[in-house]
N, C-alpha and C positions, 0 to 999 in steps of 0.2 A: 573261729572268730570269738574273741573274749567279750565280756559285757561292755567294756568301754567302747571298743570298735563297733559293736552293735549299736550302741547309743549314737555314735557319730554317724553311721549310715542312716539311721532313722532321721536325724536332724537334717541331713542332706536331702533326703527324700521330702521332708516337710518344706524345705526351702523352695523346691520345685513348684509348689502350689501356693507360695506366699506372695501374692501379687504386689502387696505394698512393699515388701522387702526387695523384690526384683526391680520394682519401679524406682526405689531409692538407690539401688546400686547403679542402674542405668543413668539416673540423674547425676550421680557422682562422677561417672565416667565422662559425661558430656561436660560438666562444669570443671573437671580437673585437666582436661586436655589442653586447652589453650594456655593455661598458666604453666604448662610443662612440668606437671607434678612428677611425671616418670623420670625426670632428669635429676631429681634431688638425691639419688641414692648411689652408693658405691659398695663394691664387694672387695674386701682384703686390699683396699687402697686404689682400686680402679673404678671409674664411673661405670654404672650399668643402667642403660636407658630402659627401664623396665618397672612395672608395678611390683610392689613387695609381695602381693598375693601370687603372682606368677612365678616370683623367685622362689617362694616357698613350694609351689607345685613342682618346679623343676627338681628341687631337692628331694622331694618325696618320690618322684618318678625314678631318679637316678638311684636313690637308695634301694628301691624296690626291684628295678630292672637289673641293676649292677652291670651296666654296659662295659664293654672292652673298648669301644670307639664311639665317640660322639661327634657327629658331623654338624657343623653350623655354617649357615650362609649369613653374612652380614656380621661385621666384627665391631665397627665403630671404635669406642675407647678400649674395648677388650674385657669389660667387666664380666660378661657372660662367659667368655672363655676361661677366666680365672675362677669363677664360681664352679664351673663344670670340671675344671681341672682339679680343684681342691676336693671335690667330691670324690673323684677318681683316686686321688692320693689317700683319702680316708678309706676308701675300699681296700686299697693295698695294705694299709696299716692293720685294718680288721682281719684281712686274710692272713697276715703274718702272725697276729695274735692267736687266731683260731688254729693255724697250722704249727705254732710254736716254732717259728723260724725267725731269724734276725731281719728286722725291717730295714730295708735301704731305701730311703726316700728319693734317691736320684735314679733308681733303676726300676723301670715299669714298662710293661708292654702297652698298658692302657694309654689312650691318647685322645686329645681333643683336636679335631681338624677343622680349622676355620678358614672361610673363603670370603674374600672381599675384593671388589673391583678397584677400590680406592683406599689403600692403606696409608694413612697419614704418618710420615715419618716419626713424629713424636709419640704417636700411639704405639707404633711398632717397637720402637726403642723401649718404651715403658713395659710392654708385654715381654719383650726378650730379657729384660733386666729383673722381672719379677721371679720370686722363688718357685712359682709353679710352671716356669717357662719350659722346663725339661719334658713336660707332658703335653706341650702344645706344638702343633705344626700349622703354618700359615701357607695358604696358596693365594697369591694375588692375581685376580682376573675375574671375569664375569662368571658367576655361578652356573650360567646356562650355556657357556661356550663349550663346544665339543672337546677342546683340549683340556679344559678344567675338569669337566665330567669324567674324562678318561683317567685323569690323575687320581681323582677321588675313587673311582672304581678300582684302580690298581692298589691303592692303600687299603681299601675295604676288604679286599680278598683275604687278607691276613687276619681278619676278625670274625667272630662268630655272633656276638651279641651287640648290635648297633642301634643307637638312638639318633634320630635326625631332628634338627631344629631349623626351620626356615624363617629368616628374619632380614631379608635384604630389600631389593626393590619390591614395592607392594602392589604393583599393577597386576591385574588379572592375568594377562599374557605371560608375564615374567614368573609369577608364582605357579602357574599351571605348567610351565616348562620345568620349573624346579621340582614340582611334585613328580612329573614323569621321569625325571632323572634320578631323584634321591629317595623318593618314597619306597621304591622297590628294594633299596638297600636296607630298609628297616627290618630288624629281626622279628619273627613271629613272638608276640607277647610284648614287644617294645612299642615305642611311639614315634610318630612323625608329628612334631608340634609345628603348627603353622601360626605364627604370631601376627598381630595386627588385623585379624579378621574383624575386629570390632569396628573397623572403618565403615563397614556396611551399614551399621546401626547409628551412625553419627550424622549430624546435619551436614548437608553438602558444602555450606559455606566455611566449614572449618579446615578445608584443604585448598585454599585459593592458589597457593604456589606449588602444589604437588600434582603429578600426573594421575594420581589415584583418587578415589572417592566413592560414594555409593554407586553401586552397579559396576565398579571396576576396582577390585581389590582382592585381598587374599581369600575372603570368604566366598565370593563368587567363584574363585578358582577351585576351592575345596569342593564346592557343590558340583561343578562340572566334572572334576576328577573322580569323585565318588560314584558318579552314575555308572562307570564302567569298572570300578574297582572294589568289589565286595569284600576283598580281603582286609579292608579298613572299616572301622566303625568309629563314629564320634563318641568319645567317652564323656558323656553329658554329666556324670557324677562329679568330675573335676570342676566343671564350670559352676554347678550348683553349690559346690563346696566353697569355691572362691568368691562367687557372686561378682566381685570386682576383678575383671580380667580383660586383657587385650586380645585374648585367644578364644573367644566364644566360638564354639563349633570347630576349634582349631586343634584340640587334643585328640589326634587320630591314633587309635590303637590298632596295631595289626593283629588280626585274630586267626588268620590262616595264610 
């Protein structure tokens, strides 16, 4: 670890004990949710319903882990698929430079596998027409249906380094079933990222038209799953680095 990296780690540790900073971050999360702040951003031309801090975190994780396969549940407009596919393309380019071989941007084994129960035709068309589409495979169906899980397992058998992102239905029962199905596919040293755990820390009135809310959300599912799965640990350093994140306690690192 160089001096700069050491300074970063020290600042992150200090954030953990900075109660006023943590309070300000939580206040921003609450105040920014109803105005749909996270809907304001895009990645390479596709909307991404995500906070910029979590976008940066995913970039850092992908660059560090260098996955061959990224499994995503929940597609929406496809911005996250495009972001992750672009990172895989960048990995391929860097590999070509390091190995001194000709880089062919259309040929790669690395892939993003997206799953969604309701792919809107205009979103699917936009994803298919995007320059990153050759690195993306879409499965339409419920992420917890046995048929879909079996399809994903079949694809994952051909990959050694797998990163998992869960961001579909946010109810406790659905996310818990996703964790049971997809978390075991996560490679040792990689992550299973569970988004929207922040729901647990939000006022209940903020979800009047949703089946999830405090007491019934991704964070409660994570807590239950981790009771019997010591192979995963919450990477709190990411949360204390970001401060503003929808995935508090949701960056799960597989340690064994």
